N, CA and C atoms of all chains as a GROMACS GRO file, in nm:
protein
  606
    1MET      N    1  12.993  11.201   7.793
    1MET     CA    2  13.032  11.064   7.826
    1MET      C    3  13.022  11.043   7.976
    2ARG      N    4  12.962  10.933   8.016
    2ARG     CA    5  12.952  10.901   8.158
    2ARG      C    6  13.086  10.845   8.205
    3PRO      N    7  13.123  10.872   8.327
    3PRO     CA    8  13.250  10.822   8.378
    3PRO      C    9  13.249  10.671   8.395
    4ALA      N   10  13.368  10.613   8.397
    4ALA     CA   11  13.381  10.468   8.410
    4ALA      C   12  13.384  10.428   8.557
    5LYS      N   13  13.347  10.305   8.583
    5LYS     CA   14  13.353  10.248   8.716
    5LYS      C   15  13.496  10.256   8.770
    6LEU      N   16  13.509  10.301   8.892
    6LEU     CA   17  13.641  10.314   8.954
    6LEU      C   18  13.691  10.178   9.002
    7GLU      N   19  13.816  10.147   8.967
    7GLU     CA   20  13.874  10.020   9.012
    7GLU      C   21  14.022  10.039   9.042
    8GLY      N   22  14.073   9.945   9.119
    8GLY     CA   23  14.217   9.942   9.145
    8GLY      C   24  14.270  10.064   9.216
    9GLU      N   25  14.388  10.106   9.176
    9GLU     CA   26  14.457  10.214   9.246
    9GLU      C   27  14.385  10.348   9.233
   10PRO      N   28  14.333  10.383   9.114
   10PRO     CA   29  14.259  10.510   9.104
   10PRO      C   30  14.139  10.512   9.199
   11ARG      N   31  14.075  10.395   9.216
   11ARG     CA   32  13.961  10.387   9.308
   11ARG      C   33  14.006  10.412   9.453
   12ALA      N   34  14.112  10.343   9.490
   12ALA     CA   35  14.162  10.358   9.627
   12ALA      C   36  14.198  10.504   9.656
   13ALA      N   37  14.260  10.567   9.557
   13ALA     CA   38  14.299  10.707   9.576
   13ALA      C   39  14.177  10.798   9.587
   14ALA      N   40  14.076  10.770   9.502
   14ALA     CA   41  13.957  10.855   9.499
   14ALA      C   42  13.873  10.839   9.625
   15LEU      N   43  13.874  10.717   9.682
   15LEU     CA   44  13.786  10.690   9.796
   15LEU      C   45  13.851  10.717   9.931
   16ALA      N   46  13.982  10.734   9.933
   16ALA     CA   47  14.053  10.742  10.061
   16ALA      C   48  13.994  10.847  10.155
   17SER      N   49  13.974  10.968  10.104
   17SER     CA   50  13.928  11.074  10.195
   17SER      C   51  13.781  11.052  10.234
   18LEU      N   52  13.705  10.992  10.145
   18LEU     CA   53  13.564  10.965  10.179
   18LEU      C   54  13.553  10.858  10.288
   19LEU      N   55  13.632  10.753  10.274
   19LEU     CA   56  13.628  10.647  10.375
   19LEU      C   57  13.675  10.700  10.510
   20ALA      N   58  13.770  10.792  10.505
   20ALA     CA   59  13.817  10.854  10.629
   20ALA      C   60  13.710  10.944  10.690
   21ALA      N   61  13.618  10.991  10.604
   21ALA     CA   62  13.513  11.083  10.651
   21ALA      C   63  13.384  11.010  10.687
   22GLY      N   64  13.390  10.877  10.695
   22GLY     CA   65  13.272  10.805  10.743
   22GLY      C   66  13.190  10.736  10.636
   23TRP      N   67  13.227  10.750  10.509
   23TRP     CA   68  13.160  10.674  10.404
   23TRP      C   69  13.206  10.529  10.411
   24THR      N   70  13.118  10.436  10.378
   24THR     CA   71  13.157  10.296  10.371
   24THR      C   72  13.112  10.239  10.237
   25GLU      N   73  13.165  10.122  10.204
   25GLU     CA   74  13.125  10.056  10.080
   25GLU      C   75  13.017   9.953  10.111
   26ALA      N   76  12.909   9.958  10.034
   26ALA     CA   77  12.799   9.864  10.053
   26ALA      C   78  12.849   9.722  10.032
   27GLU      N   79  12.784   9.628  10.102
   27GLU     CA   80  12.828   9.489  10.091
   27GLU      C   81  12.761   9.416   9.976
   28ASP      N   82  12.640   9.460   9.939
   28ASP     CA   83  12.560   9.384   9.841
   28ASP      C   84  12.574   9.434   9.698
   29ARG      N   85  12.642   9.548   9.681
   29ARG     CA   86  12.665   9.599   9.546
   29ARG      C   87  12.771   9.706   9.554
   30ASP      N   88  12.817   9.753   9.439
   30ASP     CA   89  12.924   9.853   9.439
   30ASP      C   90  12.863   9.991   9.457
   31ALA      N   91  12.858  10.036   9.582
   31ALA     CA   92  12.798  10.164   9.614
   31ALA      C   93  12.861  10.221   9.741
   32LEU      N   94  12.854  10.353   9.754
   32LEU     CA   95  12.901  10.421   9.874
   32LEU      C   96  12.782  10.457   9.961
   33ILE      N   97  12.792  10.431  10.091
   33ILE     CA   98  12.680  10.460  10.179
   33ILE      C   99  12.724  10.545  10.298
   34LYS      N  100  12.631  10.627  10.345
   34LYS     CA  101  12.656  10.706  10.466
   34LYS      C  102  12.523  10.746  10.527
   35ARG      N  103  12.524  10.755  10.658
   35ARG     CA  104  12.407  10.801  10.731
   35ARG      C  105  12.437  10.938  10.788
   36PHE      N  106  12.355  11.037  10.751
   36PHE     CA  107  12.368  11.173  10.803
   36PHE      C  108  12.258  11.197  10.906
   37VAL      N  109  12.296  11.255  11.020
   37VAL     CA  110  12.196  11.288  11.122
   37VAL      C  111  12.204  11.437  11.152
   38PHE      N  112  12.090  11.502  11.144
   38PHE     CA  113  12.083  11.646  11.164
   38PHE      C  114  12.010  11.679  11.294
   39ARG      N  115  11.992  11.807  11.321
   39ARG     CA  116  11.928  11.844  11.447
   39ARG      C  117  11.779  11.813  11.447
   40ASP      N  118  11.718  11.831  11.332
   40ASP     CA  119  11.574  11.806  11.323
   40ASP      C  120  11.537  11.786  11.176
   41PHE      N  121  11.410  11.764  11.150
   41PHE     CA  122  11.364  11.740  11.014
   41PHE      C  123  11.392  11.860  10.924
   42SER      N  124  11.370  11.978  10.978
   42SER     CA  125  11.390  12.099  10.897
   42SER      C  126  11.534  12.106  10.846
   43GLU      N  127  11.629  12.078  10.933
   43GLU     CA  128  11.769  12.083  10.892
   43GLU      C  129  11.800  11.969  10.795
   44ALA      N  130  11.745  11.852  10.821
   44ALA     CA  131  11.768  11.737  10.733
   44ALA      C  132  11.713  11.766  10.593
   45PHE      N  133  11.591  11.815  10.586
   45PHE     CA  134  11.531  11.836  10.455
   45PHE      C  135  11.592  11.957  10.384
   46GLY      N  136  11.635  12.055  10.462
   46GLY     CA  137  11.706  12.167  10.401
   46GLY      C  138  11.833  12.120  10.332
   47TRP      N  139  11.904  12.032  10.398
   47TRP     CA  140  12.024  11.973  10.338
   47TRP      C  141  11.988  11.893  10.212
   48MET      N  142  11.884  11.813  10.221
   48MET     CA  143  11.842  11.735  10.104
   48MET      C  144  11.811  11.827   9.986
   49THR      N  145  11.751  11.940  10.014
   49THR     CA  146  11.714  12.033   9.908
   49THR      C  147  11.838  12.088   9.839
   50ARG      N  148  11.939  12.121   9.918
   50ARG     CA  149  12.062  12.172   9.859
   50ARG      C  150  12.132  12.061   9.780
   51VAL      N  151  12.130  11.940   9.832
   51VAL     CA  152  12.190  11.827   9.760
   51VAL      C  153  12.113  11.802   9.630
   52ALA      N  154  11.982  11.817   9.634
   52ALA     CA  155  11.900  11.794   9.514
   52ALA      C  156  11.942  11.886   9.400
   53MET      N  157  11.979  12.008   9.435
   53MET     CA  158  12.021  12.103   9.331
   53MET      C  159  12.154  12.060   9.269
   54VAL      N  160  12.244  12.010   9.354
   54VAL     CA  161  12.370  11.956   9.301
   54VAL      C  162  12.340  11.835   9.212
   55ALA      N  163  12.249  11.752   9.254
   55ALA     CA  164  12.214  11.631   9.178
   55ALA      C  165  12.163  11.668   9.039
   56GLU      N  166  12.080  11.770   9.032
   56GLU     CA  167  12.028  11.811   8.902
   56GLU      C  168  12.140  11.868   8.816
   57THR      N  169  12.229  11.943   8.879
   57THR     CA  170  12.340  12.002   8.804
   57THR      C  171  12.431  11.893   8.746
   58LEU      N  172  12.458  11.791   8.828
   58LEU     CA  173  12.544  11.681   8.784
   58LEU      C  174  12.468  11.580   8.697
   59ASP      N  175  12.335  11.592   8.694
   59ASP     CA  176  12.249  11.488   8.634
   59ASP      C  177  12.285  11.351   8.692
   60HIS      N  178  12.301  11.350   8.823
   60HIS     CA  179  12.338  11.228   8.895
   60HIS      C  180  12.270  11.232   9.031
   61HIS      N  181  12.187  11.132   9.058
   61HIS     CA  182  12.096  11.142   9.171
   61HIS      C  183  12.122  11.036   9.276
   62PRO      N  184  12.118  11.075   9.402
   62PRO     CA  185  12.139  10.977   9.509
   62PRO      C  186  12.017  10.888   9.529
   63GLU      N  187  12.039  10.771   9.586
   63GLU     CA  188  11.930  10.693   9.642
   63GLU      C  189  11.934  10.724   9.790
   64TRP      N  190  11.825  10.772   9.844
   64TRP     CA  191  11.828  10.814   9.984
   64TRP      C  192  11.694  10.795  10.050
   65SER      N  193  11.702  10.773  10.182
   65SER     CA  194  11.580  10.760  10.260
   65SER      C  195  11.590  10.850  10.382
   66ASN      N  196  11.478  10.907  10.418
   66ASN     CA  197  11.474  11.004  10.528
   66ASN      C  198  11.371  10.961  10.632
   67VAL      N  199  11.416  10.952  10.756
   67VAL     CA  200  11.326  10.930  10.868
   67VAL      C  201  11.355  11.039  10.970
   68HIS      N  202  11.263  11.134  10.978
   68HIS     CA  203  11.275  11.249  11.066
   68HIS      C  204  11.408  11.324  11.046
   69ARG      N  205  11.503  11.314  11.137
   69ARG     CA  206  11.624  11.397  11.124
   69ARG      C  207  11.742  11.320  11.065
   70ALA      N  208  11.719  11.198  11.021
   70ALA     CA  209  11.826  11.117  10.965
   70ALA      C  210  11.804  11.093  10.814
   71VAL      N  211  11.914  11.089  10.741
   71VAL     CA  212  11.908  11.060  10.598
   71VAL      C  213  12.014  10.955  10.566
   72GLU      N  214  11.971  10.843  10.509
   72GLU     CA  215  12.064  10.740  10.467
   72GLU      C  216  12.082  10.747  10.316
   73VAL      N  217  12.206  10.751  10.274
   73VAL     CA  218  12.239  10.775  10.134
   73VAL      C  219  12.311  10.655  10.074
   74GLU      N  220  12.277  10.621   9.949
   74GLU     CA  221  12.357  10.525   9.872
   74GLU      C  222  12.389  10.588   9.737
   75LEU      N  223  12.516  10.584   9.704
   75LEU     CA  224  12.561  10.643   9.578
   75LEU      C  225  12.622  10.536   9.489
   76THR      N  226  12.570  10.526   9.368
   76THR     CA  227  12.628  10.438   9.268
   76THR      C  228  12.588  10.491   9.131
   77THR      N  229  12.658  10.449   9.028
   77THR     CA  230  12.627  10.496   8.893
   77THR      C  231  12.576  10.377   8.812
   78HIS      N  232  12.443  10.375   8.791
   78HIS     CA  233  12.382  10.258   8.726
   78HIS      C  234  12.442  10.231   8.588
   79ASP      N  235  12.460  10.338   8.512
   79ASP     CA  236  12.512  10.323   8.376
   79ASP      C  237  12.648  10.252   8.375
   80ALA      N  238  12.725  10.273   8.482
   80ALA     CA  239  12.860  10.218   8.486
   80ALA      C  240  12.868  10.089   8.567
   81GLY      N  241  12.758  10.054   8.634
   81GLY     CA  242  12.758   9.933   8.715
   81GLY      C  243  12.839   9.943   8.843
   82GLY      N  244  12.857  10.064   8.894
   82GLY     CA  245  12.932  10.077   9.019
   82GLY      C  246  12.968  10.221   9.049
   83VAL      N  247  13.062  10.236   9.139
   83VAL     CA  248  13.104  10.368   9.186
   83VAL      C  249  13.195  10.435   9.082
   84THR      N  250  13.161  10.558   9.048
   84THR     CA  251  13.240  10.636   8.953
   84THR      C  252  13.280  10.769   9.016
   85GLY      N  253  13.351  10.847   8.938
   85GLY     CA  254  13.390  10.980   8.984
   85GLY      C  255  13.270  11.067   9.017
   86LEU      N  256  13.157  11.043   8.951
   86LEU     CA  257  13.035  11.119   8.982
   86LEU      C  258  12.991  11.095   9.125
   87ASP      N  259  13.003  10.970   9.170
   87ASP     CA  260  12.964  10.938   9.307
   87ASP      C  261  13.058  11.002   9.408
   88VAL      N  262  13.185  11.002   9.372
   88VAL     CA  263  13.285  11.065   9.458
   88VAL      C  264  13.256  11.215   9.470
   89GLU      N  265  13.222  11.275   9.356
   89GLU     CA  266  13.191  11.418   9.354
   89GLU      C  267  13.066  11.447   9.437
   90MET      N  268  12.965  11.362   9.422
   90MET     CA  269  12.841  11.381   9.496
   90MET      C  270  12.863  11.362   9.646
   91ALA      N  271  12.940  11.260   9.682
   91ALA     CA  272  12.969  11.235   9.824
   91ALA      C  273  13.040  11.354   9.886
   92ALA      N  274  13.137  11.409   9.816
   92ALA     CA  275  13.211  11.524   9.868
   92ALA      C  276  13.118  11.644   9.884
   93ALA      N  277  13.028  11.663   9.788
   93ALA     CA  278  12.933  11.774   9.796
   93ALA      C  279  12.839  11.757   9.915
   94MET      N  280  12.796  11.633   9.939
   94MET     CA  281  12.707  11.607  10.053
   94MET      C  282  12.776  11.641  10.184
   95ASP      N  283  12.901  11.599  10.199
   95ASP     CA  284  12.976  11.631  10.320
   95ASP      C  285  12.992  11.782  10.336
   96ARG      N  286  13.024  11.845  10.225
   96ARG     CA  287  13.047  11.990  10.229
   96ARG      C  288  12.919  12.063  10.271
   97LEU      N  289  12.806  12.024  10.214
   97LEU     CA  290  12.679  12.090  10.245
   97LEU      C  291  12.631  12.058  10.386
   98ALA      N  292  12.681  11.948  10.441
   98ALA     CA  293  12.646  11.914  10.579
   98ALA      C  294  12.743  11.979  10.678
   99GLY      N  295  12.838  12.057  10.624
   99GLY     CA  296  12.934  12.123  10.711
   99GLY      C  297  13.041  12.030  10.764
  100LEU      N  298  13.060  11.917  10.694
  100LEU     CA  299  13.154  11.815  10.740
  100LEU      C  300  13.286  11.819  10.664
  101ALA      N  301  13.298  11.906  10.569
  101ALA     CA  302  13.421  11.911  10.490
  101ALA      C  303  13.448  12.055  10.449
  102MET      N  304   9.766  11.732  12.227
  102MET     CA  305   9.747  11.586  12.245
  102MET      C  306   9.762  11.516  12.111
  103ARG      N  307   9.839  11.408  12.110
  103ARG     CA  308   9.856  11.331  11.987
  103ARG      C  309   9.733  11.243  11.967
  104PRO      N  310   9.698  11.220  11.842
  104PRO     CA  311   9.580  11.137  11.816
  104PRO      C  312   9.606  10.991  11.853
  105ALA      N  313   9.498  10.918  11.873
  105ALA     CA  314   9.508  10.777  11.912
  105ALA      C  315   9.515  10.689  11.789
  106LYS      N  316   9.574  10.574  11.805
  106LYS     CA  317   9.580  10.474  11.700
  106LYS      C  318   9.439  10.440  11.652
  107LEU      N  319   9.423  10.436  11.520
  107LEU     CA  320   9.292  10.405  11.462
  107LEU      C  321   9.267  10.255  11.465
  108GLU      N  322   9.149  10.218  11.511
  108GLU     CA  323   9.112  10.076  11.516
  108GLU      C  324   8.964  10.059  11.485
  109GLY      N  325   8.929   9.938  11.448
  109GLY     CA  326   8.789   9.903  11.430
  109GLY      C  327   8.719   9.983  11.321
  110GLU      N  328   8.596  10.018  11.347
  110GLU     CA  329   8.512  10.084  11.248
  110GLU      C  330   8.561  10.223  11.210
  111PRO      N  331   8.603  10.303  11.307
  111PRO     CA  332   8.657  10.436  11.271
  111PRO      C  333   8.777  10.424  11.179
  112ARG      N  334   8.861  10.321  11.201
  112ARG     CA  335   8.976  10.300  11.115
  112ARG      C  336   8.932  10.265  10.974
  113ALA      N  337   8.839  10.174  10.962
  113ALA     CA  338   8.791  10.132  10.830
  113ALA      C  339   8.734  10.251  10.754
  114ALA      N  340   8.660  10.334  10.826
  114ALA     CA  341   8.599  10.451  10.762
  114ALA      C  342   8.707  10.550  10.718
  115ALA      N  343   8.807  10.569  10.803
  115ALA     CA  344   8.910  10.668  10.774
  115ALA      C  345   9.000  10.623  10.659
  116LEU      N  346   9.020  10.491  10.648
  116LEU     CA  347   9.113  10.440  10.547
  116LEU      C  348   9.049  10.407  10.412
  117ALA      N  349   8.918  10.401  10.408
  117ALA     CA  350   8.850  10.354  10.288
  117ALA      C  351   8.894  10.427  10.162
  118SER      N  352   8.892  10.560  10.168
  118SER     CA  353   8.924  10.634  10.046
  118SER      C  354   9.072  10.623  10.011
  119LEU      N  355   9.157  10.611  10.114
  119LEU     CA  356   9.301  10.597  10.087
  119LEU      C  357   9.331  10.462  10.021
  120LEU      N  358   9.270  10.356  10.072
  120LEU     CA  359   9.293  10.223  10.014
  120LEU      C  360   9.243  10.220   9.870
  121ALA      N  361   9.134  10.291   9.846
  121ALA     CA  362   9.080  10.298   9.709
  121ALA      C  363   9.173  10.378   9.618
  122ALA      N  364   9.256  10.464   9.679
  122ALA     CA  365   9.346  10.550   9.602
  122ALA      C  366   9.486  10.491   9.591
  123GLY      N  367   9.502  10.364   9.629
  123GLY     CA  368   9.631  10.300   9.606
  123GLY      C  369   9.720  10.286   9.727
  124TRP      N  370   9.678  10.338   9.841
  124TRP     CA  371   9.753  10.314   9.965
  124TRP      C  372   9.730  10.170  10.010
  125THR      N  373   9.831  10.110  10.071
  125THR     CA  374   9.813   9.976  10.127
  125THR      C  375   9.864   9.977  10.271
  126GLU      N  376   9.830   9.871  10.342
  126GLU     CA  377   9.876   9.861  10.480
  126GLU      C  378  10.001   9.773  10.484
  127ALA      N  379  10.103   9.819  10.552
  127ALA     CA  380  10.228   9.742  10.563
  127ALA      C  381  10.202   9.610  10.633
  128GLU      N  382  10.282   9.512  10.600
  128GLU     CA  383  10.260   9.379  10.659
  128GLU      C  384  10.335   9.362  10.791
  129ASP      N  385  10.445   9.435  10.806
  129ASP     CA  386  10.532   9.412  10.922
  129ASP      C  387  10.506   9.505  11.039
  130ARG      N  388  10.422   9.607  11.017
  130ARG     CA  389  10.387   9.697  11.127
  130ARG      C  390  10.265   9.776  11.085
  131ASP      N  391  10.208   9.851  11.177
  131ASP     CA  392  10.088   9.926  11.146
  131ASP      C  393  10.126  10.058  11.079
  132ALA      N  394  10.128  10.056  10.947
  132ALA     CA  395  10.169  10.174  10.870
  132ALA      C  396  10.100  10.172  10.734
  133LEU      N  397  10.086  10.290  10.676
  133LEU     CA  398  10.032  10.304  10.541
  133LEU      C  399  10.146  10.326  10.444
  134ILE      N  400  10.144  10.256  10.331
  134ILE     CA  401  10.253  10.271  10.236
  134ILE      C  402  10.199  10.300  10.095
  135LYS      N  403  10.279  10.375  10.022
  135LYS     CA  404  10.245  10.402   9.882
  135LYS      C  405  10.371  10.439   9.806
  136ARG      N  406  10.374  10.403   9.680
  136ARG     CA  407  10.485  10.439   9.592
  136ARG      C  408  10.435  10.542   9.491
  137PHE      N  409  10.497  10.658   9.490
  137PHE     CA  410  10.464  10.764   9.395
  137PHE      C  411  10.573  10.767   9.287
  138VAL      N  412  10.529  10.776   9.163
  138VAL     CA  413  10.624  10.787   9.052
  138VAL      C  414  10.594  10.913   8.972
  139PHE      N  415  10.695  10.994   8.953
  139PHE     CA  416  10.681  11.121   8.885
  139PHE      C  417  10.751  11.119   8.749
  140ARG      N  418  10.747  11.231   8.679
  140ARG     CA  419  10.809  11.232   8.545
  140ARG      C  420  10.961  11.226   8.552
  141ASP      N  421  11.016  11.292   8.652
  141ASP     CA  422  11.162  11.296   8.666
  141ASP      C  423  11.197  11.333   8.809
  142PHE      N  424  11.327  11.340   8.837
  142PHE     CA  425  11.372  11.373   8.973
  142PHE      C  426  11.323  11.510   9.016
  143SER      N  427  11.326  11.605   8.926
  143SER     CA  428  11.285  11.740   8.961
  143SER      C  429  11.141  11.743   9.010
  144GLU      N  430  11.054  11.672   8.939
  144GLU     CA  431  10.914  11.669   8.979
  144GLU      C  432  10.898  11.593   9.111
  145ALA      N  433  10.973  11.483   9.125
  145ALA     CA  434  10.965  11.404   9.248
  145ALA      C  435  11.010  11.486   9.368
  146PHE      N  436  11.123  11.554   9.354
  146PHE     CA  437  11.176  11.628   9.468
  146PHE      C  438  11.094  11.755   9.494
  147GLY      N  439  11.038  11.813   9.389
  147GLY     CA  440  10.948  11.927   9.409
  147GLY      C  441  10.828  11.887   9.494
  148TRP      N  442  10.775  11.770   9.464
  148TRP     CA  443  10.663  11.718   9.544
  148TRP      C  444  10.708  11.694   9.688
  149MET      N  445  10.823  11.633   9.706
  149MET     CA  446  10.874  11.608   9.841
  149MET      C  447  10.887  11.740   9.920
  150THR      N  448  10.929  11.844   9.852
  150THR     CA  449  10.947  11.972   9.919
  150THR      C  450  10.814  12.028   9.968
  151ARG      N  451  10.712  12.014   9.884
  151ARG     CA  452  10.580  12.062   9.926
  151ARG      C  453  10.527  11.976  10.041
  152VAL      N  454  10.549  11.846  10.034
  152VAL     CA  455  10.507  11.758  10.143
  152VAL      C  456  10.582  11.792  10.272
  153ALA      N  457  10.709  11.825  10.259
  153ALA     CA  458  10.790  11.857  10.376
  153ALA      C  459  10.732  11.976  10.452
  154MET      N  460  10.677  12.071  10.378
  154MET     CA  461  10.616  12.187  10.445
  154MET      C  462  10.491  12.147  10.520
  155VAL      N  463  10.413  12.059  10.463
  155VAL     CA  464  10.295  12.006  10.533
  155VAL      C  465  10.340  11.931  10.658
  156ALA      N  466  10.447  11.853  10.644
  156ALA     CA  467  10.497  11.773  10.756
  156ALA      C  468  10.538  11.862  10.872
  157GLU      N  469  10.604  11.973  10.841
  157GLU     CA  470  10.644  12.064  10.948
  157GLU      C  471  10.522  12.129  11.012
  158THR      N  472  10.424  12.162  10.931
  158THR     CA  473  10.302  12.225  10.984
  158THR      C  474  10.228  12.130  11.078
  159LEU      N  475  10.221  12.004  11.038
  159LEU     CA  476  10.152  11.903  11.119
  159LEU      C  477  10.240  11.852  11.233
  160ASP      N  478  10.369  11.884  11.228
  160ASP     CA  479  10.468  11.821  11.317
  160ASP      C  480  10.456  11.669  11.310
  161HIS      N  481  10.445  11.622  11.188
  161HIS     CA  482  10.430  11.478  11.165
  161HIS      C  483  10.502  11.446  11.034
  162HIS      N  484  10.600  11.357  11.041
  162HIS     CA  485  10.692  11.343  10.928
  162HIS      C  486  10.686  11.204  10.866
  163PRO      N  487  10.688  11.196  10.737
  163PRO     CA  488  10.685  11.066  10.669
  163PRO      C  489  10.820  10.996  10.678
  164GLU      N  490  10.818  10.866  10.667
  164GLU     CA  491  10.939  10.791  10.637
  164GLU      C  492  10.935  10.768  10.488
  165TRP      N  493  11.038  10.811  10.418
  165TRP     CA  494  11.031  10.801  10.272
  165TRP      C  495  11.168  10.782  10.211
  166SER      N  496  11.168  10.714  10.097
  166SER     CA  497  11.292  10.695  10.024
  166SER      C  498  11.270  10.735   9.879
  167ASN      N  499  11.374  10.790   9.822
  167ASN     CA  500  11.366  10.843   9.685
  167ASN      C  501  11.478  10.784   9.601
  168VAL      N  502  11.438  10.726   9.488
  168VAL     CA  503  11.533  10.681   9.388
  168VAL      C  504  11.490  10.742   9.254
  169HIS      N  505  11.566  10.840   9.212
  169HIS     CA  506  11.538  10.915   9.091
  169HIS      C  507  11.395  10.970   9.089
  170ARG      N  508  11.306  10.915   9.007
  170ARG     CA  509  11.174  10.977   8.996
  170ARG      C  510  11.066  10.908   9.079
  171ALA      N  511  11.108  10.814   9.163
  171ALA     CA  512  11.013  10.741   9.248
  171ALA      C  513  11.034  10.775   9.395
  172VAL      N  514  10.924  10.778   9.470
  172VAL     CA  515  10.931  10.802   9.614
  172VAL      C  516  10.842  10.699   9.683
  173GLU      N  517  10.901  10.622   9.773
  173GLU     CA  518  10.824  10.526   9.852
  173GLU      C  519  10.801  10.584   9.990
  174VAL      N  520  10.676  10.581  10.033
  174VAL     CA  521  10.636  10.646  10.158
  174VAL      C  522  10.582  10.545  10.257
  175GLU      N  523  10.617  10.562  10.384
  175GLU     CA  524  10.552  10.488  10.492
  175GLU      C  525  10.506  10.586  10.597
  176LEU      N  526  10.381  10.575  10.635
  176LEU     CA  527  10.324  10.666  10.734
  176LEU      C  528  10.278  10.588  10.856
  177THR      N  529  10.327  10.630  10.970
  177THR     CA  530  10.282  10.573  11.097
  177THR      C  531  10.310  10.676  11.206
  178THR      N  532  10.244  10.662  11.318
  178THR     CA  533  10.263  10.757  11.428
  178THR      C  534  10.330  10.684  11.543
  179HIS      N  535  10.460  10.708  11.559
  179HIS     CA  536  10.537  10.633  11.658
  179HIS      C  537  10.479  10.646  11.798
  180ASP      N  538  10.442  10.769  11.836
  180ASP     CA  539  10.389  10.793  11.971
  180ASP      C  540  10.266  10.707  12.000
  181ALA      N  541  10.191  10.677  11.894
  181ALA     CA  542  10.065  10.604  11.913
  181ALA      C  543  10.081  10.455  11.881
  182GLY      N  544  10.195  10.417  11.827
  182GLY     CA  545  10.217  10.276  11.795
  182GLY      C  546  10.140  10.229  11.673
  183GLY      N  547  10.105  10.320  11.584
  183GLY     CA  548  10.033  10.276  11.464
  183GLY      C  549   9.975  10.393  11.387
  184VAL      N  550   9.882  10.361  11.299
  184VAL     CA  551   9.821  10.461  11.211
  184VAL      C  552   9.718  10.544  11.288
  185THR      N  553   9.732  10.676  11.276
  185THR     CA  554   9.637  10.768  11.341
  185THR      C  555   9.578  10.863  11.237
  186GLY      N  556   9.493  10.951  11.285
  186GLY     CA  557   9.435  11.052  11.198
  186GLY      C  558   9.542  11.140  11.133
  187LEU      N  559   9.654  11.157  11.199
  187LEU     CA  560   9.763  11.236  11.141
  187LEU      C  561   9.816  11.171  11.014
  188ASP      N  562   9.824  11.039  11.015
  188ASP     CA  563   9.872  10.968  10.896
  188ASP      C  564   9.772  10.977  10.782
  189VAL      N  565   9.644  10.969  10.820
  189VAL     CA  566   9.539  10.982  10.718
  189VAL      C  567   9.544  11.121  10.656
  190GLU      N  568   9.565  11.222  10.741
  190GLU     CA  569   9.573  11.360  10.693
  190GLU      C  570   9.694  11.378  10.602
  191MET      N  571   9.807  11.322  10.643
  191MET     CA  572   9.928  11.333  10.562
  191MET      C  573   9.914  11.259  10.429
  192ALA      N  574   9.854  11.141  10.432
  192ALA     CA  575   9.834  11.064  10.309
  192ALA      C  576   9.748  11.141  10.210
  193ALA      N  577   9.640  11.201  10.262
  193ALA     CA  578   9.551  11.277  10.174
  193ALA      C  579   9.624  11.398  10.116
  194ALA      N  580   9.707  11.463  10.197
  194ALA     CA  581   9.784  11.578  10.148
  194ALA      C  582   9.882  11.535  10.039
  195MET      N  583   9.946  11.419  10.059
  195MET     CA  584  10.040  11.370   9.958
  195MET      C  585   9.970  11.344   9.825
  196ASP      N  586   9.856  11.281   9.830
  196ASP     CA  587   9.779  11.257   9.707
  196ASP      C  588   9.739  11.390   9.640
  197ARG      N  589   9.694  11.481   9.724
  197ARG     CA  590   9.648  11.610   9.670
  197ARG      C  591   9.764  11.683   9.602
  198LEU      N  592   9.879  11.684   9.667
  198LEU     CA  593   9.995  11.756   9.612
  198LEU      C  594  10.052  11.684   9.488
  199ALA      N  595  10.023  11.556   9.476
  199ALA     CA  596  10.066  11.482   9.357
  199ALA      C  597   9.962  11.492   9.246
  200GLY      N  598   9.856  11.568   9.272
  200GLY     CA  599   9.751  11.584   9.170
  200GLY      C  600   9.664  11.463   9.156
  201LEU      N  601   9.660  11.380   9.261
  201LEU     CA  602   9.584  11.254   9.254
  201LEU      C  603   9.452  11.261   9.328
  202ALA      N  604   9.424  11.374   9.390
  202ALA     CA  605   9.298  11.384   9.465
  202ALA      C  606   9.248  11.528   9.456
   0.00000   0.00000   0.00000
């Protein structure tokens, strides 16, 4: 079963640490966004590769764009029409793999 | 030495096969763009990984975004202010690694 869209108090609780860690909520849809900047392309793509393995494990994939050493990420769960626990889990994994958590 | 921006007849000659292979020229700046669609995320990211190695070898990196099994690419050479032989080389490598050339 896919997780449900986070709303209300459970959402606030789930997002608190992410928002404190630099994640923001997209304005045009229900999604979490963050820009990661690394030392160079090699470090950026190495991080993307590790995140890709988590994505396959969770069967939940980020929308992301990479320009040289920067990666912009948007996380949302299409099936649920918004941010779910899967996105929270993926966001935390991204921070952890970037050495930020 | 970085290559020079392609213009005129040499540009037309260099781009002919790429345009025939589905590459187009961006409207808002001098760049080559293409959308690659793979069977799934694993295949898409596997391709990105192989392209990343070419990018490091050439010291020339694509601007690209990935949403599940699709990857949108923009190629331009910032130092030269537009499309150069490096972009042509990278575009051809991307097609080759995608099994399209």
